[in-house]
C-alpha positions in Angstrom: -19.2 12.2 -29.7 -16.3 13.5 -29.5 -13.2 12.1 -27.9 -11.5 14.9 -27.2 -11.8 15.5 -23.2 -13.6 18.7 -22.4 -12.5 20.5 -18.9 -15.6 19.4 -17.1 -14.3 16.0 -17.9 -10.5 16.7 -17.4 -11.3 16.7 -13.6 -12.9 13.5 -13.8 -10.2 12.1 -16.1 -7.2 12.8 -13.6 -9.4 11.5 -11.0 -9.6 8.7 -12.4 -5.7 8.3 -12.9 -4.7 9.1 -9.6 -7.4 6.2 -8.2 -5.1 3.7 -10.6 -2.3 5.0 -9.3 -3.1 4.3 -5.8 -4.7 1.4 -6.8 -1.2 0.5 -8.8 0.6 1.5 -5.5 -1.0 -0.6 -3.3 -0.1 -3.7 -5.6 3.6 -3.1 -5.7 4.0 -2.5 -1.8 1.6 -5.6 -1.5 3.9 -7.4 -4.2 7.1 -6.0 -2.0 5.6 -7.1 1.3 4.4 -10.8 -0.1 7.7 -12.1 -1.7 7.0 -15.8 -1.4 3.9 -17.7 -0.7 3.7 -18.1 2.7 4.3 -13.8 3.2 1.6 -13.7 -0.1 -0.4 -16.1 2.1 -0.1 -13.9 5.3 -0.6 -10.6 3.7 -4.2 -11.7 2.0 -5.5 -13.2 4.9 -4.8 -9.6 7.1 -6.3 -8.4 4.3 -9.6 -10.5 4.6 -9.4 -10.4 7.9 -9.2 -6.3 8.3 -12.3 -6.4 5.3 -14.7 -8.7 7.6 -13.7 -12.3 6.4 -14.4 -14.9 8.9 -11.5 -17.3 8.9 -12.4 -20.7 8.9 -10.6 -24.3 9.4 -10.8 -27.1 7.5 -11.3 -29.9 9.9 -14.3 -28.3 12.1 -17.7 -27.9 10.8 -18.7 -24.9 9.2 -22.2 -22.8 9.6 -22.1 -20.9 6.2 -25.1 -18.3 6.2 -26.3 -16.1 3.4 -24.3 -13.2 3.1 -21.7 -14.7 4.7 -17.8 -13.9 3.8 -15.0 -16.6 4.3 -11.5 -18.0 4.1 -9.6 -20.7 4.8 -6.2 -21.1 4.9 -3.7 -24.6 4.4 -0.3 -25.2 5.4 0.0 -21.3 5.4 1.1 -21.2 1.5 -2.2 -21.2 -0.3 -5.6 -19.3 0.8 -9.4 -19.8 -0.3 -11.9 -17.3 -0.2 -15.3 -17.1 -0.4 -18.6 -15.2 0.0 -22.1 -16.5 -0.1 -24.7 -14.5 -1.5 -27.7 -13.3 -0.1 -29.9 -15.1 -2.6 -28.1 -17.9 -2.6 -30.1 -21.3 -3.0 -28.0 -25.0 -2.5 -28.4 -26.3 -6.0 -27.9 -23.2 -7.8 -24.2 -23.4 -8.5 -21.7 -21.4 -7.9 -19.0 -19.1 -9.4 -15.0 -19.9 -8.9 -12.0 -17.9 -9.8 -8.5 -19.1 -9.1 -5.3 -17.6 -8.8 -2.0 -19.1 -7.3 0.8 -17.3 -6.2 3.6 -19.9 -5.9 4.5 -20.4 -9.7 6.4 -19.5 -11.5 8.7 -18.0 -9.2 11.6 -15.9 -9.8 14.2 -16.6 -6.8 17.3 -14.3 -7.1 20.5 -16.8 -6.4 23.3 -15.6 -4.0 26.7 -13.5 -5.2 25.6 -13.3 -8.7 25.3 -9.3 -9.1 27.1 -8.2 -12.0 27.0 -4.8 -13.8 26.3 -3.8 -17.3 25.8 -0.2 -19.0 25.5 1.2 -15.7 22.5 -1.5 -14.5 22.8 -3.9 -12.0 22.4 -7.4 -13.0 21.2 -10.2 -10.6 21.5 -13.9 -11.5 17.8 -15.4 -11.2 16.6 -18.9 -11.4 13.1 -19.5 -12.1 10.5 -22.1 -10.3 7.5 -23.1 -12.5 6.2 -23.2 -15.0 6.6 -19.5 -16.9 6.6 -18.9 -20.7 10.3 -18.9 -20.8 10.9 -18.7 -23.9 9.9 -15.1 -23.9 12.7 -14.5 -21.6 15.6 -16.1 -23.2 17.3 -13.3 -24.4 17.4 -11.3 -21.2 18.3 -10.9 -17.7 15.7 -9.2 -14.9 17.3 -6.4 -14.0 16.6 -4.1 -10.8 
């Protein structure tokens, strides 16, 4: 098979690239609006509600249904979302995927703007457990 795109496939490739750019733009919008764990949780909560998920509360009795989509938050800095499969049977196990938004968290230091070689540089302070040895030799730039 040829790896050179044909005229017919180039339209599909352009469409796929456009779709990828749209997803990337949506991610950047989400990240720009989610600059703390609290903002990230609030934005994810709004997206889940808009997508038809049901919000649960930890202290309530949950009445989960097959095919249902649910989530709950804790302290508005943690969010857990899950779906119950339409063919789920108790005892068959579950698949869990996790992520977190609080660490590592790069926070800008106050009053540290400087410039070098035409770039504006901002001092930052890390919080959490990043792989810092890869960043020791450079400042972050905006």
